[in-house]
C-alpha positions as a printed NumPy array, in Angstrom:
array([[-14.079,  39.501,   0.851],
       [-10.35 ,  39.494,   0.183],
       [ -9.805,  37.155,   3.152],
       [-12.457,  34.782,   1.824],
       [-10.814,  34.625,  -1.614],
       [ -7.4  ,  34.06 ,  -0.036],
       [ -8.841,  31.245,   2.089],
       [-10.426,  29.591,  -0.95 ],
       [ -7.177,  29.852,  -2.937],
       [ -5.17 ,  28.377,  -0.063],
       [ -7.662,  25.524,   0.332],
       [ -7.465,  24.744,  -3.381],
       [ -3.673,  24.554,  -3.219],
       [ -3.694,  22.304,  -0.158],
       [ -6.261,  19.947,  -1.676],
       [ -4.023,  19.159,  -4.656],
       [ -2.54 ,  15.714,  -5.232],
       [ -0.528,  14.25 ,  -2.369],
       [  2.541,  12.244,  -3.336],
       [  3.767,   9.34 ,  -1.238],
       [  7.394,   8.38 ,  -1.235],
       [  8.421,   5.894,  -3.887],
       [ 10.023,   2.733,  -2.466],
       [ 13.805,   2.423,  -2.437],
       [ 14.86 ,  -0.996,  -3.718],
       [ 18.34 ,  -2.431,  -3.25 ],
       [ 20.048,  -5.61 ,  -4.45 ],
       [ 19.476,  -7.357,  -1.128],
       [ 15.711,  -6.652,  -0.949],
       [ 13.18 ,  -9.459,  -1.007],
       [  9.394,  -9.599,  -1.144],
       [  9.46 ,  -9.956,   2.666],
       [ 11.636,  -6.862,   3.185],
       [  9.471,  -4.743,   0.86 ],
       [  6.316,  -5.897,   2.669],
       [  7.889,  -5.258,   6.081],
       [  8.625,  -1.671,   5.015],
       [  4.943,  -1.299,   4.041],
       [  3.573,  -2.52 ,   7.389],
       [  0.321,  -0.707,   8.183],
       [ -0.143,   0.45 ,   4.575],
       [ -2.388,  -0.823,   1.766],
       [ -0.756,  -2.913,  -0.943],
       [ -1.853,  -4.999,  -3.902],
       [ -0.234,  -8.436,  -4.134],
       [ -0.16 , -10.158,  -7.528],
       [ -0.121, -13.906,  -6.928],
       [  1.319, -16.571,  -9.225],
       [ -2.244, -17.677,  -9.957],
       [ -2.84 , -14.239, -11.543],
       [ -5.164, -13.086,  -8.758],
       [ -4.716,  -9.66 ,  -7.15 ],
       [ -5.275,  -9.34 ,  -3.397],
       [ -5.553,  -5.853,  -1.874],
       [ -5.25 ,  -5.253,   1.849],
       [ -3.317,  -3.669,   4.698],
       [ -0.04 ,  -5.345,   5.694],
       [ -0.489,  -6.469,   9.295],
       [  2.504,  -8.793,   9.831],
       [  5.31 , -10.423,   7.856],
       [  7.152, -13.622,   8.806],
       [  9.918, -15.432,   6.902],
       [  7.258, -17.492,   5.065],
       [  3.92 , -15.642,   5.352],
       [  2.269, -12.232,   5.102],
       [ -0.923, -11.304,   6.973],
       [ -3.214,  -8.876,   5.106],
       [ -6.1  ,  -7.239,   6.957],
       [ -9.164,  -5.365,   5.665],
       [ -9.226,  -7.013,   2.261],
       [-10.683,  -4.9  ,  -0.522],
       [-14.193,  -6.113,  -1.319],
       [-14.098,  -8.437,   1.712],
       [-13.756,  -6.024,   4.627],
       [-14.666,  -8.622,   7.273],
       [-11.903, -10.992,   6.144],
       [ -8.136, -11.21 ,   6.565],
       [ -5.73 , -13.283,   4.475],
       [ -2.527, -15.136,   5.245],
       [ -0.508, -15.632,   2.051],
       [  2.669, -17.629,   1.476],
       [  5.495, -15.34 ,   0.344],
       [  6.556, -17.884,  -2.278],
       [  3.2  , -17.46 ,  -4.043],
       [  3.638, -13.674,  -4.5  ],
       [  4.864, -12.453,  -7.892],
       [  4.787,  -8.708,  -7.236],
       [  3.942,  -6.039,  -4.677],
       [  2.113,  -2.984,  -6.011],
       [  2.279,   0.214,  -3.946],
       [  0.239,   3.377,  -4.231],
       [  2.574,   6.347,  -4.625],
       [ -0.05 ,   9.103,  -5.221],
       [ -3.416,   9.984,  -3.81 ]])
C-alpha cells in the first residue's frame, strides 16, 4: 500500500505544469530569425490584417514562412509573407 501511495504522489508531481524556455531576443533579431528558432514548433502569427494564424513552422526564407497543420484547418498549409507579420506568439507553458 505504501508503494502505491508513493507511486501516486510521484505521478502527481510529474504531471504538473511543464515550462518551455522563453525566447531570447537580441537587438539584431528579426521576425525571420525568431521563426527560424521556432522551426518544428507551433506558433501564432498576428498579421497586419488583424487575423491570427496558428500552425507549425515548417520553413523560413528571407521573404516567406511556411506553416503546416493550421489550427482549425488541419489539411491545409499556409505560406505567409514575412512583411505581413506583426507579431509572433509562442507558447511558453503547457
